[in-house]
N, C-alpha and C positions, 0 to 999 in steps of 0.2 A: 504494498500499501504506500511506504513512503516512495518508492520510485514514482508511481502515477501523479503524486502530490506534487515532487520536485519537478517531474515533467510538466505540470500543469502552470507550474509556478515560471518555468523558462519559458513556455509558450506566452503566458499573458506579458511577460517582460519583451520579450520577441516582438508581439503586437504592439505594444505599447512605442517599441523603438520603430518598427515598420510604420506605424502612424504619422510619426514626426518626420520620418525619411522622405514619406508619400507627400505631405504638406509641405518640405521644403522645394518640393518639384514640382509645386502646382496643384497639386491633386486637393479636392475640398472633401475630406472624410465626413460621410453624413451617418454613418451606422456601423457598430462594432459586434462583433460576436452575435449574429442573428440566427436564432435556432429555430427551426422548424420539421416538420415530419420528414422532408425529404434530406435535410443534413444540416450542415453550419455554415455560414458565411462569415469569414473573418473580419473582413472590412469592405463595406460600399461606398464608394466614393464616385464624384464628380471629377473629371478632367475635361472641362471645357464642356462641350455638349454631349460627353460618352459618358454614361454610367459604368462603373470599372466595379468589377466584383474583384476581389483582392484574396487568394489564399497566402498564408503567410508560413512559413517553415523556418522554424528556429533550431537551430544546431549548435553545439558546443564546438564540433570538431569534424564532423561529417564530410565528406569531400562534396563538391557542387552537383556532379553527377549524379552520386546515389540521391541527392536531395531532390532534384528534378525529375527522377524516376520515380518519387514517392507522389507524384501526381500522377498515377496512372490511369488507364481510363477509364477504370471503376469508380474511382476518384472524382475524374472528369463529370461523369454521368451524374453523380450524387450533386456536384458543385451547380450543373446546369438545371437540375430539377428544384433545387434550393434557389437560386436565381429565378427561375419562372415563378415560383410560390412567392418568393420577395416581391415581385414585380406586380403580382394578383393583387397580395394584400396590401401593396403600397399605392395601388392605381395609378403606377408609373407608365408609360409607353414612351419611354427616352427615343431618341433617332439611332442611336448607336449604343450597344453594347459591348464590353469587351472582357475576359478574364484574364487579369496579371498574376503573378507570382511575385514575391518577396522574398528572399533567403536571407534570412537575419545570422550570421555565425560570429563565434567568439564572443557569445553572452558572458558577462563577468571579466572577460579578458579587454582586447582590442576588436570592438566591435566592427563588421562591416555588413553591408547591405548590398544585394544583387537584385535590380527589378528585370524580370522578364515579361516584356510588354507583350500581349497576345498570345499568351501561353498556350492556348488552346483554342479551338473555334467549336462553336455550338455547329452541330453538325446534323442536325435533326431536322 
């Protein structure tokens, strides 16, 4: 149980770092940790006229490739369903939507963020 609590705390710190990182790049974060039946959305933000759903991956040391691969097709489908539910619940019809991933590494040490814009497409 201790590991899960530590993992959750690391994730929360990573999301806060990602939020500041995105805001420094012109994103306007409007929601965090949105839960619905379909899944969870870490961050929802506007970048200009585009509504962006952001998956945050926080790692203390894991390589970038392994972290990117953790957003596998099953995870992508859950994020798509969660985004659809979010749009319906919020009554939003943005002109464009996008899925980005922010990878936060080195939490508690020298922190860095990597932004992957348009990490995957809505393919349905």
